N, C-alpha and C positions, 0 to 999 in steps of 0.2 A: 630276941634281939639280933640284929644283923651285925655281923663282924666284917669289917672292911679289911681286906688283905691287899695292901698297897703293892706288895711284891708281886702278887699274882697279876694285878692290873698292869704293872710295869712290864712283866714278862710277856703278857699277851699283847701289849702295845708294841713291844720290840718285834715280836713274831709277825704281827700283822703288817708292820711297816717294813721289816727286813725281808721276810719270806712269806708273802701273802698266800702263795699256792700251798705251801706247807701248813700255814695257819688254818686254811680252810679244811685241809685233811684232818687236822687235830680237832677242829670245831665240829666237823661232821661226825666224828666218833663220840663226842660228848653227849651225855644225857643231861640237858639243862633246860629248865622250864623258862617261860617268859619272865616269871617273877624272879627266878634265879639270875637271869641276865641283868634285869634291872638292879637287883640287890648287889650283885658282884661287880658290875662294871658301869652301867649307864648312869646311875645316880651320882657316883663319884665323878665320872667324866663330865656330866652335864653341870655339876656343881663347880668344878674347876674351870670349865669353859665360861660359865656365867660370872664367876668370881673374877676372872681375868678381864671380862668386859667391864665389870664394875670398877676394878682397879684402873683400867685404862681410861675410862670416861670420867670417873669422879675423883680419883686421887692423882694420877699422873697428868691427865688431860690429853687433848689431841689438838692438832693444828687445823684450823679451818682454811678456807680458800684464801683469806687475806693474811695468812701466816701468823695468826694470833692464836696462842694456846688457850683453849677453852676447857673449862672443867664444869661438869654438871654438878648440881647440888647433891649433897649426900643422900637425902631421902628420895629424890628422883632417881638417883643411881641404884638405890636399894629396890625401888619399884621395878626398874628395868631388869635388875638381877633376878627378881622373883618371876617376872613375866617370861624372861628368856629361859630360865631354868625349867619352868613348867612347859613352855612351848617345845623345848628340845625333847623332854621326856614324852610328851604327847605325840609329837610329830613322828617319832620313831615307830610307835605302835600304829599310827594312822597310815604311814607309808607301807608298813608290812601288810596291813589288811588290804590296801589297794593293790599291792603287788600279788597278794594271794588270790584276789578276785581275778586279776588278769591271768595269772599263771595257771589257775584251775579251769580256765575256759577250754572249750573243746579244741581250740586251735593249738594250744601249747602242751597240754597234758602233763603238767609238772607233777612229779612224784612226792614233792615236799608237802609237809603239813604246816599248820600255823606257826609252830615253834621254829621250823626250818626257815620260813620266810622271815620271821622275826630275827633269827640269828644272822641271816644274810644282811638285813638292813642294819642291825645293831653293830656288828663287827666291821662292816664296810664304812660306817660313819666314824669309827675310831680315829682315823687320820683327821677328819674334820674337827672333832673335839680337841685333838692335840693342836691343830692349827689355830683354833679359837683361843686356846690357852696361850699360845705364843704371840698373839696379836697385840699384847700390851707392850711388846718390845718396840721402841721407837725406830722408825725408818724401815726396818726389815720385817716388822710384824705382819703388815698387810700382805706383802709379797709371799711370806711363808704361809700365811693363811690360804691364799689362792693356790699355791703349789700343793698343799696338803689336801685341799678340796679336789683338785684335779686327780691327785693320786687315789683318792677315795673312790672315784669313778672306776679306775682300773681294778681296785680291790673288789668293788661291787661286781664288775664284769666277771672276774674269776669265781666269785662266790655263787653267782647265778648258775654257772656251769657245773660246779662241784657239788654244792649242797642241794640245789633244786633239781639237778640232773635233767636240765632242759636240752643240753647238747648245743648244736650249732644252728639254732633257729634265730637267724639274724633279725627278723622283725621283732621278736620278743626282746632280744637284747637291746635293740634300738629303743623300743618303747619303754623298757625298764630304765634305761639310762636317761631317757627324756623325763620320765616321772621323777626319778631320783634327782635330776638336775633342777627341776622346777621346785621341789620341796627344799633343796639345799639353797637355791636362790632366794626363796621366801625366808628361810632362816637367816641368811646373810643380811637381809634388810634390817634385822633387829640386833645385829651385833656391831 
């Protein structure tokens, strides 16, 4: 049985948001498997993010273009919650596999393994999950979500250099950010 340690998630979130360079140094020294990252962090963060979307769309409601508050039905909100939750979990792994394929190419020679690529993607998405969680807040929620999304690109940029030991290879960083942005844009369509 998996034990959820909310305090550890909270501390890691504060570290990633407050001192991302220091967070990557800590993460680099950790021996944690892909399964461990899912169990300790991603499942909880994806659940909270998806639950926030459910709360926002089905309970609180949102204003449409005509300034009318719209609430989705309870069951359609639950379906959206389930689809979003699974997509968030799957997309993290998919993005790490794509980046591993790019990073292991003869052009970039990354020293990282599959777990390293997964850690970079997982922990750089932590601000996005937190931003999704805050999107239920009226008026400021969307703005906060966008700001956290932009900050996650910066966190990702730092992680690529520290964890994957790529160095200052600008084409790789550009390509990584482009792929990361595309996936995050895709996820944003469903939130």
